[in-house]
C-alpha positions as CSV (number, residue, x, y, z in Angstrom):
1,M,126.6,55.2,81.0
2,K,125.9,54.4,84.5
3,I,127.8,57.9,85.5
4,R,125.7,60.1,83.8
5,I,122.2,58.1,84.9
6,V,123.6,58.6,88.4
7,F,124.0,62.0,87.7
8,I,120.7,62.5,86.2
9,L,119.0,61.1,89.3
10,F,121.0,63.6,91.7
11,I,119.6,66.8,89.3
12,L,116.4,65.2,90.0
13,M,116.5,64.7,93.4
14,V,118.1,68.0,94.4
15,N,115.2,70.0,92.3
16,S,112.7,67.9,94.0
17,A,114.1,69.2,97.3
18,I,114.2,72.5,96.2
19,A,110.6,72.3,95.2
20,Q,109.3,71.2,98.2
21,Q,111.5,73.5,100.9
22,K,109.7,76.1,98.7
23,K,106.3,74.6,99.4
24,E,107.0,74.2,103.0
25,K,108.2,78.0,103.1
26,S,105.2,79.3,101.2
27,K,102.2,77.9,103.4
28,F,99.3,80.0,102.5
29,N,97.8,81.2,105.7
30,Q,94.0,82.2,104.9
31,E,93.2,83.4,108.3
32,L,95.8,86.2,107.8
33,A,95.4,86.8,104.2
34,T,91.6,87.4,105.0
35,S,92.3,90.1,107.8
36,L,94.5,92.0,105.6
37,G,92.3,92.1,102.7
38,A,94.3,90.0,100.4
39,D,92.8,88.9,97.1
40,Q,93.8,85.6,95.5
41,Y,97.5,87.3,94.6
42,G,98.0,88.3,98.4
43,M,97.3,92.0,96.8
44,K,94.7,94.6,97.5
45,A,94.1,98.5,96.3
46,Y,95.6,101.6,98.5
47,T,95.5,104.9,97.7
48,M,99.1,106.8,97.6
49,V,99.5,110.3,97.7
50,M,102.5,112.1,96.2
51,L,103.2,115.5,98.0
52,T,104.3,118.1,96.1
53,T,105.7,121.7,96.8
54,G,102.5,123.9,97.7
55,S,101.7,127.7,96.7
56,A,102.8,129.0,100.1
57,K,105.9,130.3,101.2
58,I,106.4,130.4,104.9
59,E,109.9,132.5,105.1
60,D,109.4,132.4,109.4
61,R,111.4,129.8,110.3
62,T,109.3,129.2,114.0
63,K,106.0,128.8,111.8
64,M,107.7,126.3,109.6
65,A,109.5,124.3,112.1
66,E,105.6,124.3,114.0
67,L,104.0,122.8,110.8
68,M,106.8,120.7,110.1
69,K,106.1,119.3,113.7
70,G,102.3,119.2,112.7
71,H,103.0,117.7,109.5
72,M,105.3,114.5,111.7
73,D,103.0,113.9,114.4
74,N,99.7,113.9,112.2
75,I,101.5,111.1,110.3
76,G,102.1,109.1,113.7
77,K,98.4,109.8,114.4
78,L,97.6,108.5,110.9
79,A,99.9,105.2,111.6
80,D,98.7,104.7,114.9
81,E,95.3,104.6,113.5
82,G,96.1,102.3,110.4
83,K,95.4,104.8,107.8
84,I,98.5,105.8,106.6
85,I,101.2,102.5,106.0
86,V,103.9,104.3,104.3
87,A,105.1,107.5,104.4
88,G,108.1,109.3,104.0
89,P,110.2,112.2,101.7
90,F,112.2,111.9,98.5
91,L,115.8,112.2,99.1
92,E,116.5,114.4,95.8
93,K,115.1,117.0,93.6
94,N,112.7,115.9,90.8
95,K,111.1,117.0,87.7
96,E,107.8,116.5,89.3
97,N,108.3,118.4,92.0
98,Y,107.8,115.5,94.5
99,R,108.6,116.0,97.8
100,G,107.2,113.0,99.8
101,M,104.7,110.1,99.6
102,F,102.0,108.4,102.0
103,I,100.3,104.8,100.9
104,F,97.0,105.2,102.9
105,N,95.5,102.1,103.6
106,T,92.1,102.6,101.6
107,K,91.2,102.1,98.1
108,S,88.6,105.1,98.1
109,K,90.6,108.7,96.9
110,E,87.5,110.4,98.7
111,E,88.5,108.8,101.9
112,A,92.5,109.5,101.3
113,E,91.9,113.0,100.2
114,Q,89.9,113.7,103.8
115,W,93.1,112.0,105.8
116,V,95.5,114.1,104.0
117,K,93.8,117.3,104.4
118,T,94.2,116.5,108.2
119,D,97.8,117.5,107.3
120,P,98.8,120.8,108.7
121,A,101.3,121.6,106.4
122,V,99.1,120.5,103.7
123,Q,96.5,122.9,105.1
124,A,98.7,126.1,105.4
125,G,99.8,125.2,101.8
126,V,103.4,124.1,102.2
127,F,102.4,121.0,100.5
128,S,100.0,120.2,97.5
129,Y,98.7,116.6,96.7
130,E,98.4,114.2,93.9
131,I,96.4,111.1,94.5
132,F,96.4,107.9,92.8
133,P,95.0,104.6,93.2
134,W,97.7,101.9,93.9
135,Y,97.8,97.5,94.0
136,G,100.6,96.0,96.4
137,S,101.0,93.4,98.6
138,A,98.1,93.1,101.6
139,A,101.0,92.5,104.0
140,L,102.5,95.7,103.5
141,P,101.2,97.2,106.8
142,L,102.8,94.2,108.9
143,Y,106.0,96.3,108.4
144,L,104.8,98.9,110.8
145,K,104.5,97.0,113.8
146,H,108.5,96.4,113.3
147,H,109.3,100.0,112.9
148,E,109.6,101.0,116.3
149,E,112.1,98.0,117.1
150,I,114.7,99.6,114.7
151,T,114.0,103.6,115.6
152,K,116.4,104.7,118.2
153,E,115.3,108.4,117.4
154,N,112.2,110.3,116.0
155,P,112.4,113.2,113.5
């Protein structure tokens, strides 16, 4: 009986310690939450743009390379301006012909469309796009500040 009571007390102490650790790890930072536009769940609205295969068929490799360089430069510019927080290609073909995606730091579909239209590959018809409202962690933009620290080369 004494062993069972000691064991139960031990389990209660361990659970209490784990709960305390979780509480200490998750200290709410109101200033950070406010600066990121977080709601009470630490989330916020964004706009996701799915790039699709466009109607243009550009056979000239030099022209296509120039458009893709402009595409990458534009992504960098929008990221530097805090407008785009995620960008990247899909690694496999898919039935929707999605080629890549952007997550824009705006809840306005109209604003996101203005920004995606600055892409030279979109302007040339290499890519088309679909726009969707999206809800995700308000901390998402914070990863960008570390990306340069882990990047040896830019494409």
